[in-house]
N, C-alpha and C positions, 0 to 999 in steps of 0.2 A: 339566778335567784330563786328560793323556793316557792311554789305558789302558796298564797294566803288561806285558800282552802284546797282540800282533794275530796275526791269523791270514795265511798265505800259500800259496799254492799253489806245490808243488816238486814234482821229479821225483826217486825214490829208486832204488837198483837194489839189487834182493834177489832171490835164487835163479834168478840168470841172467835177470831181465828187470827191464826199464824201469818204474816205475809213477808214475802222478801222483796225490798226494794232498795235503791239507790239512796244515798243520804250523805248530805254535805258535810265536812267536818273541818273545823278550823285546824291551821297547822301551828304547833309550838315551836319555836325555833331558838337556838342556843347561840347568844352573841358574847363573844369573851372581848372586854377592852382591855388594849394594852396601853399605858399611860407612859408616855415618855421612856418605853421601850421594857417596862414592867407590868406584869399581869396586875389588873385594877379589881376587876368583876367581870363574873359572867351573868347576862340577864336572860331570861327566859321571854319570850316576846313573840309576837305576830310579825312575820317577816316582811315589813314594808316600812317606808320613812325611817331607816336605819339610822341614819345620819341625824335628822331631827333627834331622834331618842338620844342619841349618844350625847349631843350636845345638850339636850334639856337635862338628862340626868346629870352629867360634869357640873353643870351651873346650879341645879338644885342640891347636889352636894358641896358647893362651896370650891370646887378644883379652880372653877373659871369664873369669873364675875362678868364678862361679856365674851361674846362670839371673836372680838380683837384679840383675845388671849390665846386663841386656838392657831398655832404655828400652821398645822397640817393635819388632817383627818383623810383615811384612806379606809373603806368598807371592802372586805374582803368577803363577800356574802355567799361565795362557795366553800369557803373554809370555816365562816362563821366568826370571824375575828374583825375588830375595828382598830386601826392604828391611830393613836392620836398624839401628837408633840404639840405641846404648850410653850410658849414663851417662858413663862415662870413655872418652875417646877416647885409643886406643892409638896412641900416637906413637913407641915405643921400636922401632928397627931396621925402621922401614917398608919400607926396599928390598925386605927378604926377603918382604914381602906383597903387592908391587904387581902387579897384573894376570896371576895366575899362572893356567894351566889345570891342573886335577887330574883327570887320567886314571881310567879306570875300571880300570886296573892301576898299578901303582908303577913309573913310567917315570921319565925324566929330570926330569920338571916338578916333582919333590918333592926331588929329591938336593941341590938348591942348600941348602936350609934344613934338611935333615935334623937335623942333630946341634946347631947353635947352637939353635934353638926347642925341640928336643927335652930338651935338657938344661934348660930353664926350667919345663917343663910335666911331665915323665914323673915318676913317684912311685917312690921306692924303699920297697919293702915290708921292714917289720922285724918285722911280726907273724906269728905261725904259729897261727891260729885255723881254717882250712881243712882237713880231713884226709878222704882219699878213698880207699876201696879199688878194686881193679881192679875190681870189679863195679859200683859207681857208676860209675865212667868208661865202661863199656860202654852202662850206663842210661842216662846223660845224652847221650850219643851218639846211641844208637838212638831216644830221644824227639826229639831236634832234627831227625834225619833225617826222622822220620816226618810232622812238620810243615813238611818241604819242599816244598811242593807245587808252587810255580812251577818249581823246579828238576826235579821229577820229569817238569813237563809239557815242560820245554824245555832241561835242561842248560846252563843260560846264566848264573847267578846263585850269588853266594857265601851262604851262610848262618851266621848266628852267633847265639848264644843267652845269655842270663844266666841262671845257674843257683844255687840253693844245694846243698847236697851230695846233695839227693834227687830235685829235680826243675827241669823248665826253668820260669823265670818269666817271659820276656819273650824272643821271638826275631824277629829280622828279616832281610832279603833283598835284596841288591843286585848289579848287575852290577860295583859296584867294591868289592873285599872291605874297603877301609878304611872305605866309606861304612855298609856294613852296621855295622861297630861303632860309628862315629859316630852313626848312627840309634838304638843302644842308649844310649849315652852322653849323647845329646840328649833322648831321653825321660826317663832317671833323674834328670837336672838338673830339667828342666820338671816333673816328676811328685814330687820331691823323694823319690827311691826310694833308700833307704840302700844303699851299695855295698861297705859291709866283709861280710865271710863269704861272699862269691860268688865263682864261676867263671865263665870265658868258655870257652865251646864253639863250636868253629869248624870249616868246612868245607873249608878250602882248606889252603896251606902255611903255615907260621909262618915267615912273612918278618920282616926287621927292622923293618919300619913296623906290621906286626899285633904284634908283640911291643910296640912301645912304644906304641902303641893301649891295649892291655891294660893296659900302667903307667899310663898316664894316666888310664885308668877307676879304677884302683886295686886291681884283682884279684890275688889270691895264685897263682892257678893258670889256665893255659890247656889246653886240650884239643882236639886236632884228629885227624882222619883221615888228615891227611897228615904231609910231613916237615916238619922245622925247616931252617932254613938257619944257617950258622956264624956268620954275624955276629948272627943273632937269639938263637942260645944266648950269645954273648960278653954280650950286652945283659942276657939272662934270669940270667946269672951273676951280674953286676953288680948288678942292681935287686931281687935275691932271689925272682924268679917261677919257680915250677915249670912246667916245658914238658914236657906228652905226646904223643907223636905218634902215628902209626900204629897208631889204634885201631880195628880191624878185625879182624873172624873171632876175637873172643874172646883177640886178644893186644896189647900196648902195648908202646912204648918210652919210658922217662923219661930225660929229657936233664940236666936241671939240677934243683938242691934237692930230692932225692927225699924227703925226710924226709916230705912230705905226702901221700905214697901209701903206704899200710899194707896189710899182708897182710890184716887182719880189721877 
């Protein structure tokens, strides 16, 4: 397995002088998924928790409904290949799945199938079982950030965490923000972690893609230290998800479904 980070000699400019020093750089790893012996997608990711990543990605794309749909999964980390065999062969709208490259950001590679497949897999939240105070939000964000050691060393990854109202239960990082969420989703499916009454805490911008990932996981609330996009908020309004952004310096902004954020 490739390391998550590598050391590289660089030159920095500080206080009027150029200095040579060693710097820690995140690894970008290409993982190609073969689904039932056919090439399905290539993902650019951080090379850890690859099985969780593959399972979460296939579930979020609607290829599998649960981990029980997976007959066999083999990760060849030397070749950068994941071999997946499912009990049911997915043939519906196969043209949306053929040989895609999933980049480490949300670029054009994902736009062609955004809404068609997401409409089948995103869950509308009808429950109101999660209630957070602003102090809960600050605590969960601080806890996630304190665990983000690779980001602290490199500044090159996104971080995501699955939480209850009191603490972080699971955290993952990746160069791709959607990958970090898929790693969480895949772990929960494989280990049968209940996803009701949970919160997603996220380090980056709440884009439409991030919001849809949260919906597919099935969480009522997403917390971020950054901003949401307008399309993300439209989707959150429709799907019943509470979005909270700009959680920093003891302030926050609630953009959708504010009933889950309470003063006490």
